C-alpha positions in Angstrom: 23.0 39.7 34.6 24.6 40.6 31.3 24.5 44.3 30.4 26.1 46.5 27.8 27.4 50.0 28.8 26.6 53.0 26.6 29.3 55.7 26.1 27.5 57.7 28.8 28.0 54.9 31.3 24.3 54.0 31.3 23.6 50.3 31.3 21.5 48.8 28.6 20.2 45.3 29.4 21.1 43.1 26.5 20.0 39.7 27.9 16.6 38.2 26.8 14.0 37.9 29.5 14.0 34.8 31.7 11.3 32.2 31.3 8.3 32.5 33.5 7.7 30.3 36.5 4.0 30.4 35.7 4.5 28.3 32.5 4.3 24.6 32.4 7.2 22.6 31.0 7.6 19.1 29.6 10.6 17.7 31.5 12.8 15.3 29.5 15.9 13.3 30.3 19.1 13.2 28.1 21.8 11.1 29.7 21.9 12.2 33.4 20.5 15.7 32.8 17.0 17.0 33.0 15.8 19.5 30.4 12.6 21.6 30.3 10.7 22.3 27.1 8.0 25.0 27.2 4.7 23.1 26.8 3.5 25.8 24.3 6.0 24.3 21.8 5.1 20.6 22.4 2.6 19.2 20.0 2.6 15.6 21.2 4.8 12.9 22.7 5.2 9.6 20.8 6.6 6.1 21.4 9.6 5.4 19.2 8.9 4.1 15.7 11.0 3.1 12.7 12.9 5.9 11.0 13.1 6.4 7.2 16.7 7.3 6.5 17.5 9.7 3.8 20.8 10.1 1.9 23.4 12.5 3.2 21.6 13.2 6.5 23.6 15.0 9.2 24.4 12.7 12.2 21.9 14.3 14.5 19.0 13.7 12.1 17.8 10.1 12.7 15.3 10.1 9.8 11.7 10.7 9.1 8.6 9.3 10.9 5.1 9.3 9.7 2.6 11.1 11.9 -0.9 10.9 10.6 0.3 11.2 7.0 2.9 13.9 7.6 6.7 13.2 7.4 8.3 14.6 10.5 12.1 14.8 10.7 13.5 13.5 14.1 16.7 14.8 15.6 18.5 12.9 18.3 19.0 15.3 21.2 21.9 13.2 22.6 23.9 13.9 19.4 22.8 17.6 19.3 24.2 18.0 22.8 27.5 16.3 21.9 26.8 12.9 23.5 27.1 9.5 21.7 23.9 8.0 20.4 22.1 5.9 22.9 20.4 2.6 22.7 16.6 2.8 22.7 15.0 1.8 25.9 11.3 1.3 26.9 11.5 4.9 28.2 12.7 6.5 24.9 10.3 9.0 23.5 9.9 11.4 20.5 8.7 14.8 21.5 7.0 16.5 18.5 7.7 20.2 18.6 6.5 23.3 16.8 9.5 25.7 16.4 8.5 29.3 15.7 10.0 30.9 12.7 9.2 34.1 10.8 7.8 32.0 7.9 5.6 30.0 10.2 6.1 27.1 12.7 8.3 24.2 11.7 7.3 20.8 13.1 10.1 18.3 14.0 10.7 15.5 16.5 13.3 15.4 19.3 14.4 12.0 20.4 14.8 11.9 24.1 16.0 9.2 26.5 12.8 9.7 28.6 10.0 12.1 29.3 9.2 12.7 33.0 6.2 14.9 33.3 4.4 18.1 32.4 4.7 20.4 35.4 5.6 23.8 36.7 9.1 24.4 38.1 9.8 25.0 41.7 9.1 28.6 42.8 12.7 29.1 43.8 13.3 31.3 40.8 15.0 31.0 37.4 18.6 31.8 36.9 20.5 32.9 33.9 23.0 30.3 32.5 26.7 31.1 32.9 28.7 32.2 29.9 31.2 29.4 29.5 33.0 30.4 26.3 32.6 30.0 22.6 32.1 26.2 22.4 29.1 26.2 24.7 26.0 27.3 22.8 24.5 29.2 25.8 21.8 30.8 23.6 20.1 27.4 23.5 19.6 27.6 27.3 16.9 30.0 28.3 17.5 29.6 32.0 18.1 27.2 35.0 15.3 26.2 37.2 14.6 23.4 39.7 12.0 20.6 39.9 11.7 18.8 43.1 15.0 20.4 44.2 16.9 19.1 41.2 18.5 21.5 38.6 16.6 21.6 35.3 18.0 23.2 32.2 15.3 25.2 30.4 15.9 25.1 26.7 15.1 27.9 24.2 13.9 25.4 21.6 14.2 28.0 18.8 18.0 28.0 19.4 18.6 24.3 20.0 18.1 23.6 16.3 20.3 25.3 13.8 19.1 27.2 10.8 20.2 24.2 8.7 18.1 21.9 10.9 15.0 24.1 10.6 15.5 24.6 6.9 15.6 20.9 6.3 12.5 20.3 8.4 10.7 23.2 6.7 11.6 21.9 3.3 10.2 18.5 4.1 6.9 19.8 5.3 6.3 22.0 2.3 6.3 19.0 0.1 9.6 19.9 -1.7 12.6 17.7 -1.8 14.4 17.2 1.5 17.7 19.0 1.3 20.3 20.4 3.6 21.9 22.7 1.0 
């Protein structure tokens, strides 16, 4: 557990609380890994559909999709996690998420290789992720759990997407021009 020491030697816990085992999670697959998304942030799960590409999009932004009249930006989680883009398969899905922000929730899509299920994690406990250095964005990992005995990475969805990603998604939903500047 990460802690900061005060001058008096007293420990001040600086780590955020671990996710709860009582929550349900949507488990998704990216490459060979299993990730868990808090079901409270999942609006819906969609089959793939054609993307509308926009000029000067960052590589992780695949484009916009139309969901009942609303343009939703879709980010490829493979690219967000440093993997090469994958070919779509019959299992590929778009998970539509509501990302909490101070100005209100931002809605965006996350392209995944597959969606497994909505379920609780095993009751073996949730562990903190290891600090692996500056290149690893450990703030995006809320914890490590298990599902059917297999390691599951619990994502802190508010930290997976950068401020630039969320600003772009938010701009698109407010009806203004889509811009990353």
